[in-house]
C-alpha positions as CSV (number, residue, x, y, z in Angstrom):
1,X,4.6,-0.9,99.1
2,X,3.4,2.4,97.7
3,X,1.5,0.5,94.9
4,X,-0.3,-1.7,97.4
5,X,-1.1,1.2,99.7
6,X,-2.2,3.4,96.7
7,X,-4.5,0.6,95.5
8,X,-6.0,0.5,99.0
9,X,-6.5,4.3,99.1
10,X,-7.9,4.4,95.5
11,X,-10.4,1.8,96.3
12,X,-11.8,3.7,99.2
13,X,-10.2,1.5,101.9
14,X,-10.2,4.3,104.4
15,X,-13.9,5.2,103.7
16,X,-15.2,1.7,104.3
17,X,-15.0,0.5,100.7
18,X,-13.3,-2.8,99.7
19,X,-9.7,-2.4,98.5
20,X,-9.0,-3.1,94.8
21,X,-8.0,-6.6,95.5
22,X,-7.1,-7.4,91.9
23,X,-4.7,-4.5,91.8
24,X,-3.2,-5.4,95.2
25,X,-2.7,-9.0,94.0
26,X,-0.9,-7.9,90.8
27,X,1.2,-5.3,92.6
28,X,2.2,-7.8,95.4
29,X,3.2,-10.3,92.7
30,X,5.4,-7.8,90.9
31,X,7.0,-6.7,94.2
32,X,7.5,-10.3,95.2
33,X,9.6,-10.8,92.1
34,X,11.7,-7.7,92.7
35,X,12.2,-8.8,96.4
36,X,13.5,-12.1,95.2
37,X,15.8,-10.6,92.6
38,X,17.5,-8.4,95.2
39,X,17.6,-11.2,97.8
40,X,15.0,-9.9,100.2
41,X,13.5,-13.4,100.9
42,X,11.5,-12.4,104.1
43,X,10.0,-9.4,102.4
44,X,9.1,-11.5,99.4
45,X,7.4,-14.1,101.6
46,X,5.3,-11.3,103.2
47,X,4.4,-10.0,99.7
48,X,3.5,-13.5,98.6
49,X,1.1,-13.7,101.6
50,X,-0.5,-10.4,100.5
51,X,-0.9,-11.8,97.0
52,X,-2.6,-15.0,98.2
53,X,-4.7,-13.1,100.7
54,X,-5.9,-10.7,98.0
55,X,-6.9,-13.6,95.8
56,X,-8.6,-15.5,98.6
57,X,-10.4,-12.4,99.9
58,X,-11.7,-11.5,96.4
59,X,-12.9,-15.1,95.8
60,X,-14.7,-15.1,99.2
61,X,-16.4,-11.7,98.6
62,X,-15.1,-10.6,102.0
63,X,-16.5,-7.9,104.3
64,X,-14.9,-4.5,103.4
65,X,-14.0,-3.4,106.9
66,X,-12.4,-6.8,107.7
67,X,-10.5,-6.8,104.5
68,X,-9.2,-3.3,105.1
69,X,-8.1,-4.2,108.6
70,X,-6.3,-7.3,107.4
71,X,-4.6,-5.5,104.6
72,X,-3.3,-2.9,107.0
73,X,-1.8,-5.7,109.2
74,X,-0.2,-7.4,106.2
75,X,1.3,-4.1,105.0
76,X,2.7,-3.6,108.5
77,X,4.3,-7.1,108.3
78,X,6.0,-6.2,105.0
79,X,7.3,-2.9,106.5
80,X,8.7,-4.9,109.5
81,X,10.4,-7.3,107.2
82,X,11.9,-4.4,105.2
83,X,13.2,-2.8,108.4
84,X,14.7,-6.1,109.6
85,X,16.5,-6.5,106.2
86,X,17.8,-3.0,106.4
87,X,19.1,-3.5,109.9
88,X,20.7,-6.8,109.0
89,X,22.6,-5.2,106.0
90,X,24.1,-2.5,108.2
């Protein structure tokens, strides 16, 4: 998660710039693999969605403000899946 959020910050996501979608795509792909390895299927699915979203958004030359808002929502979904997995394991 930090890698995705860091890519967002580094690309100026909070100042109206378009997030570094290639870095976000690559980071989400790596984290998807890790999530699968440790059995966090729901988390992995959210990360897969971020990976695909980043690819589609980059290919579509999306509006920066819209992309930043969508990324924030997608990161929130991954965090929610992580919280659910943690609650289920306790």
